[in-house]
C-alpha positions in Angstrom: -104.7 138.0 -105.6 -106.3 134.6 -105.9 -109.5 135.9 -104.3 -109.6 138.8 -106.9 -109.2 136.2 -109.7 -112.1 134.2 -108.3 -114.3 137.3 -108.3 -113.3 138.2 -111.8 -114.1 134.7 -113.1 -117.5 134.9 -111.4 -118.2 138.3 -113.0 -117.4 136.9 -116.5 -119.5 133.8 -116.0 -122.4 136.0 -114.7 -122.2 138.2 -117.8 -122.2 135.2 -120.1 -125.2 133.7 -118.4 -127.1 137.0 -118.6 -126.4 137.6 -122.3 -130.0 138.5 -123.0 -131.2 140.4 -126.0 -130.7 144.2 -125.5 -130.5 147.3 -127.6 -131.2 150.5 -125.8 -129.9 152.2 -122.6 -132.6 154.7 -122.0 -135.2 156.7 -124.0 -133.7 159.9 -122.7 -130.3 161.4 -123.7 -129.8 162.6 -120.1 -130.8 160.7 -117.0 -130.3 160.9 -113.2 -129.5 157.6 -111.5 -129.8 157.0 -107.8 -128.7 153.6 -106.4 -128.3 151.7 -103.1 -125.1 149.7 -102.9 -123.5 146.9 -101.0 -119.6 147.2 -100.8 -117.3 144.4 -99.7 -113.7 145.8 -99.3 -110.9 143.2 -98.9 -107.1 142.8 -99.1 -104.2 144.9 -97.9 -105.3 148.0 -96.0 -108.9 147.0 -96.3 -108.6 143.7 -94.4 -110.8 143.7 -91.3 -113.5 145.9 -92.7 -117.0 144.5 -92.7 -119.2 144.7 -95.8 -121.1 148.0 -95.8 -124.1 149.6 -97.4 -124.4 153.0 -98.9 -125.6 154.9 -101.9 -124.6 156.8 -105.0 -126.0 159.3 -107.5 -124.9 160.1 -111.0 -125.9 162.2 -114.0 -125.6 160.2 -117.2 -125.4 161.3 -120.8 -126.5 158.5 -123.3 -126.3 159.5 -126.9 -126.5 155.9 -128.1 -125.0 152.5 -127.0 -122.2 154.4 -125.3 -122.9 156.5 -122.2 -120.9 158.5 -119.7 -121.8 159.1 -116.1 -120.5 161.5 -113.4 -121.3 161.1 -109.8 -120.5 160.4 -106.2 -120.7 157.4 -103.8 -120.5 156.6 -100.1 -120.5 153.5 -98.0 -120.0 152.9 -94.2 -118.1 150.0 -92.7 -117.2 148.7 -89.2 -113.7 147.4 -88.3 -114.3 143.9 -87.2 -114.1 143.6 -83.4 -114.0 147.3 -82.7 -116.4 150.3 -82.4 -114.5 152.1 -85.2 -116.3 153.2 -88.3 -114.7 153.7 -91.8 -116.4 155.7 -94.5 -115.5 155.1 -98.2 -116.4 158.0 -100.5 -115.6 158.9 -104.0 -116.3 161.2 -107.0 -116.3 159.1 -110.2 -116.6 159.0 -114.0 -118.2 155.9 -115.5 -118.3 155.0 -119.2 -120.7 152.3 -120.2 -121.3 150.3 -123.4 -124.6 148.4 -124.1 -124.2 145.2 -126.0 -126.4 145.6 -129.1 -129.2 143.0 -129.5 -132.9 143.0 -130.4 -134.7 143.5 -127.0 -136.4 146.8 -126.2 -137.0 146.0 -122.6 -133.7 144.6 -121.2 -130.2 145.8 -121.8 -126.9 144.2 -120.8 -124.0 146.6 -120.3 -120.3 146.6 -119.6 -118.8 149.5 -117.5 -115.6 150.9 -116.1 -115.3 153.4 -113.3 -112.4 155.6 -112.2 -112.8 157.6 -108.9 -110.9 159.9 -106.7 -111.7 158.3 -103.3 -111.4 159.1 -99.6 -111.1 156.6 -96.8 -112.1 158.2 -93.4 -111.5 156.5 -90.1 -113.4 157.6 -87.0 -111.9 156.5 -83.8 -113.4 158.0 -80.6 -112.9 161.8 -81.0 -110.2 161.4 -83.7 -110.7 161.4 -87.5 -108.1 160.5 -90.1 -108.6 160.7 -93.9 -106.6 159.4 -96.8 -107.2 160.3 -100.5 -106.4 157.8 -103.2 -107.6 156.4 -106.5 -110.1 153.6 -107.3 -110.5 151.7 -110.6 -113.4 149.2 -111.1 -114.8 147.2 -114.0 -118.1 145.4 -114.2 -121.5 145.4 -115.8 -125.1 145.0 -115.3 -128.7 144.9 -116.6 -131.0 147.8 -117.4 -134.7 146.8 -117.2 -137.2 149.2 -118.7 -140.0 150.1 -116.2 -141.6 153.0 -118.1 -141.0 155.4 -120.9 -138.3 157.2 -119.0 -137.5 154.9 -116.0 -135.1 152.0 -115.9 -134.2 149.6 -113.1 -130.4 149.2 -113.0 -128.9 146.1 -111.5 -125.1 146.4 -111.5 -121.8 145.1 -110.0 -118.1 145.8 -110.2 -114.8 144.6 -108.9 -111.6 146.7 -108.6 -108.6 148.0 -106.9 -108.4 150.9 -104.4 -105.4 153.0 -103.4 -106.1 154.4 -100.0 -103.5 157.1 -99.9 -101.8 158.7 -97.0 -103.9 159.6 -93.9 -103.5 162.5 -91.7 -104.5 162.0 -88.1 -105.9 165.2 -86.4 -103.5 165.2 -83.4 -101.2 167.9 -82.2 -98.9 167.9 -84.0 -100.7 166.1 -86.9 -99.3 162.7 -87.9 -99.4 160.8 -91.2 -99.3 157.2 -92.3 -99.6 155.2 -95.5 -102.9 153.3 -95.7 -101.8 151.0 -98.5 -104.2 149.6 -101.0 -106.9 146.9 -101.3 -109.8 145.7 -103.5 -113.6 145.8 -103.5 -116.7 144.2 -104.9 -119.8 146.3 -105.2 -123.4 145.4 -106.0 -125.8 148.2 -107.0 -129.6 148.4 -107.3 -131.0 151.7 -108.6 -133.3 153.7 -110.8 -132.3 155.7 -113.8 -134.8 158.5 -114.5 -134.8 160.3 -117.9 -134.7 164.1 -117.6 
């Protein structure tokens, strides 16, 4: 929990330091966003997982300073000291709010994300999957690159329930994966449609 507190403090300080003038999200009401991401899981059932990379895509509706995105994400991780692979996937909804200021080229935003997520372990020929819920909060910067293209630099921190996994054995066996936390950094493009 202390580590989670340190990350949250870092996020708040980062936002305060980046409080640049900003007024608009995008020039288009609907946009497609594609991002690469770095995901560091930690704590509880996620201890022992290496940081991983992945990607996400979302469709975003932006009628004004408030916007709403719907999409999916995936990242791949190693279990330290083994040849096992863990995939973290999710389908999410993400509301955002741009802090209104005077700039037309840079926007600072706050965001929350709720996701139905899956944790998939691949061990030799066996696969086990648990379904849980993830909740993250964070923010970022939108930088205008063109009339309908923005660079999105974002981050979030949150909690992840891993659910109950079913191992594909005969007969199948189940076990509770517990919960954990994550820190995610994203870099992507938002393209107006």
